[in-house]
C-alpha positions in Angstrom: -1.3 17.8 3.5 -0.7 14.5 4.8 3.2 13.9 6.0 2.9 10.9 8.6 5.8 8.4 9.5 6.3 5.5 12.0 9.6 3.7 12.5 8.8 0.1 13.8 5.5 1.4 14.9 6.3 4.5 16.5 5.3 8.2 15.2 8.4 10.2 14.1 9.0 13.6 13.1 12.5 12.9 11.6 14.3 9.9 10.2 17.7 9.3 11.8 20.9 9.6 9.4 21.7 6.0 10.1 18.5 5.2 8.6 18.8 7.2 5.8 22.3 5.7 4.7 20.8 2.3 5.0 17.9 3.2 2.4 20.7 2.6 -0.2 20.0 -1.0 0.4 16.4 -1.5 1.3 13.1 -2.5 -0.4 9.6 -1.4 -0.3 6.1 -1.6 -1.1 3.6 1.1 -2.0 -0.2 1.1 -1.6 -3.4 3.2 -1.8 -5.2 2.9 1.4 -8.8 4.3 1.3 -11.1 4.1 4.7 -8.4 1.8 6.6 -8.5 -0.9 4.0 -6.2 -1.7 0.9 -6.5 -4.2 -2.0 -4.3 -7.2 -1.8 -2.9 -6.9 1.5 -1.5 -10.2 1.9 0.3 -9.9 -1.5 2.1 -6.6 0.0 3.0 -8.7 3.1 4.0 -11.7 1.0 6.6 -9.4 -1.1 8.0 -7.9 2.3 9.0 -11.0 3.9 10.2 -12.7 0.7 12.3 -9.6 -0.3 13.5 -9.4 3.6 14.7 -13.1 3.2 16.6 -12.8 0.1 18.0 -9.4 0.9 18.8 -9.6 4.8 18.6 -13.2 5.3 15.6 -13.4 7.5 11.9 -13.1 6.7 9.8 -10.2 8.0 6.9 -10.9 10.3 3.5 -10.2 8.9 1.5 -9.7 11.8 4.2 -7.3 13.1 4.2 -5.3 9.8 0.2 -5.3 9.7 0.2 -3.8 13.3 2.6 -1.2 12.2 0.4 -0.5 9.3 -2.6 -0.3 11.5 -1.2 2.2 13.3 -0.7 4.5 10.5 -4.2 4.2 9.3 -5.7 4.9 12.5 -4.0 8.4 12.0 -4.5 8.8 8.2 -7.2 6.2 7.0 -6.9 7.5 3.3 -3.4 7.9 2.1 -0.6 6.7 -0.2 1.3 4.5 2.1 5.4 3.2 1.5 6.5 0.7 3.6 10.2 0.4 3.6 12.7 -2.4 5.1 16.0 -2.0 5.6 18.8 -4.0 7.3 18.0 -5.4 10.8 14.6 -5.4 9.6 13.5 -2.0 10.8 10.3 -0.8 9.1 9.9 2.7 8.0 6.3 3.5 7.1 5.6 6.9 5.5 1.9 8.3 4.5 1.3 11.2 2.1 -1.8 12.2 0.3 -3.8 9.7 -1.4 -3.4 9.9 -5.4 -5.9 9.1 -8.1 -5.2 7.2 -10.9 -4.2 9.0 -13.9 -6.2 9.1 -17.2 -3.8 10.9 -19.6 -2.3 8.6 -22.2 1.4 8.1 -22.2 4.3 8.1 -24.7 6.9 5.9 -24.1 10.4 5.6 -25.6 12.0 2.3 -25.8 15.4 1.5 -24.2 17.6 -1.5 -23.4 17.8 -1.4 -19.9 17.3 -4.1 -17.0 17.2 -3.6 -13.3 19.1 -5.1 -10.8 17.3 -7.8 -9.3 13.9 -7.2 -11.2 11.9 -9.4 -9.1 12.5 -7.1 -5.8 11.0 -3.7 -5.5 13.9 -2.1 -4.2 15.3 1.3 -4.0 18.2 0.9 -6.1 16.2 3.4 -8.8 19.2 5.5 -10.1 19.5 4.1 -13.4 15.8 3.7 -14.2 15.3 7.4 -12.7 18.0 8.5 -15.4 16.1 6.6 -18.2 12.8 8.3 -17.3 14.5 11.4 -17.5 16.4 11.0 -20.7 13.0 9.9 -22.3 11.5 13.2 -21.2 14.2 15.1 -22.7 13.8 13.3 -25.9 10.1 14.5 -25.8 8.3 11.2 -24.3 6.8 10.8 -21.0 8.6 8.0 -20.0 10.7 4.9 -20.8 10.0 1.5 -21.5 12.7 -1.4 -20.9 13.6 -4.2 -23.2 15.9 -6.8 -22.3 19.3 -7.5 -24.0 17.4 -10.0 -26.9 15.1 -7.2 -27.7 12.0 -8.1 -25.6 9.5 -5.9 -23.5 10.0 -6.5 -19.7 8.3 -3.4 -17.9 8.5 0.3 -17.5 10.2 2.6 -15.2 7.8 2.1 -12.3 5.0 0.2 -14.2 4.2 -3.1 -15.5 2.9 -3.2 -19.1 0.6 -5.4 -20.8 -0.8 -5.5 -24.3 -4.3 -6.5 -25.8 -5.1 -8.1 -29.1 -8.3 -9.8 -30.1 -9.6 -9.9 -26.7 -6.6 -11.4 -25.2 -4.5 -9.6 -22.6 -0.8 -10.3 -22.9 2.1 -9.8 -20.1 5.3 -10.2 -21.2 7.5 -12.8 -19.7 10.9 -11.2 -19.7 12.3 -10.6 -16.1 10.2 -7.8 -14.4 8.9 -6.9 -11.0 5.7 -8.9 -10.1 3.7 -5.6 -9.2 0.9 -6.0 -6.8 -1.7 -4.2 -9.1 -0.8 -6.5 -12.0 -1.4 -9.6 -9.9 -4.5 -8.2 -8.9 -5.6 -7.5 -12.5 -4.3 -10.9 -13.3 -6.7 -12.4 -10.3 -9.5 -10.7 -11.6 -9.1 -11.9 -14.9 -9.4 -15.3 -13.7 -6.4 -16.8 -15.7 -7.8 -15.5 -19.1 -4.5 -13.9 -20.2 -1.3 -14.8 -21.6 2.2 -14.7 -20.3 4.6 -14.9 -23.3 7.4 -12.8 -24.7 6.9 -9.5 -26.6 9.5 -8.3 -28.9 9.9 -4.9 -29.7 9.4 -5.6 -33.3 5.8 -6.9 -32.4 4.4 -4.1 -30.4 2.5 -2.6 -33.4 0.4 -5.8 -33.7 -1.4 -5.0 -30.7 -4.6 -3.1 -30.4 -3.7 -1.5 -27.2 -1.0 -1.1 -24.4 -1.7 -0.5 -20.4 0.2 0.4 -17.7 0.0 -0.9 -14.1 1.4 0.4 -10.6 0.3 1.0 -7.3 -1.7 4.0 -8.5 -3.2 2.9 -11.9 -4.7 -0.3 -12.7 -5.2 0.5 -16.5 -3.4 3.4 -17.7 -3.5 3.7 -21.5 -0.3 3.9 -23.9 -0.7 6.5 -26.5 2.4 5.4 -28.1 5.7 3.1 -28.1 8.4 5.0 -30.2 6.9 5.3 -33.7 3.8 2.9 -32.8 0.3 4.6 -31.8 -2.6 3.0 -30.4 -6.1 4.2 -30.5 -8.2 5.2 -27.8 -10.0 1.9 -26.5 -12.0 2.5 -23.5 -13.8 -1.2 -24.1 -10.4 -2.7 -23.5 -9.5 -0.5 -20.6 -13.0 -1.2 -19.0 -12.1 -4.8 -19.0 -8.8 -4.4 -17.0 -10.3 -1.8 -14.6 -13.5 -4.3 -14.2 -10.8 -7.2 -13.2 -9.0 -4.9 -10.5 -12.2 -4.0 -9.2 -13.3 -7.4 -8.5 -10.9 -7.7 -5.8 -12.1 -6.9 -2.4 -10.9 -4.4 -0.3 -9.0 -5.9 2.9 -9.4 -4.6 6.3 -6.1 -3.3 8.0 
């Protein structure tokens, strides 16, 4: 089992208590590394720099982060890596076992919920975690968020897209611009729509798919009482779009 951590480029066996306290106000990016490479490296580095500038008032040097990441993947070239940034721009990297994409479709329960600073991948996750647990207790697999106007935004740890008549639609309500979502969109070469998706309209689509740092196109089985048929042909389009992105050397 992989469990490797570094703080500002130096391996650590335990995390200082002061850093654990600082994690309450921090941001991060997660990625799957294979053979010392990752897809969308520039997107991850841009996210970390941009979020640091907004949260801490100073950007994060990309070469510094890339150097720290290179040190991690020299030790564990195949891993799930989470890069967290706290106040004073300390960088904590944690590598764990690599994770393969899931293929079991999920059943989602819709709930009105809007994350704080939805455009930032931050560690303020109590609310979304509670929504996930409440959905599970109600017999679902996870929660799907809508804004106060009733438009779909995102799921707990996922972006969501809908497909109808060959068109891929991403909801335009405020949500995290996920790296996987951006990679799939890049592979689609602009052949997708970004528009409002009302909860009342989710049944008009042929299929829905979730994306996050692990899954490029995880099928949605249902949203509330709306059920989607298995459409491997549509999923194949999203998978091909993702896989068209090159692996970046770290």
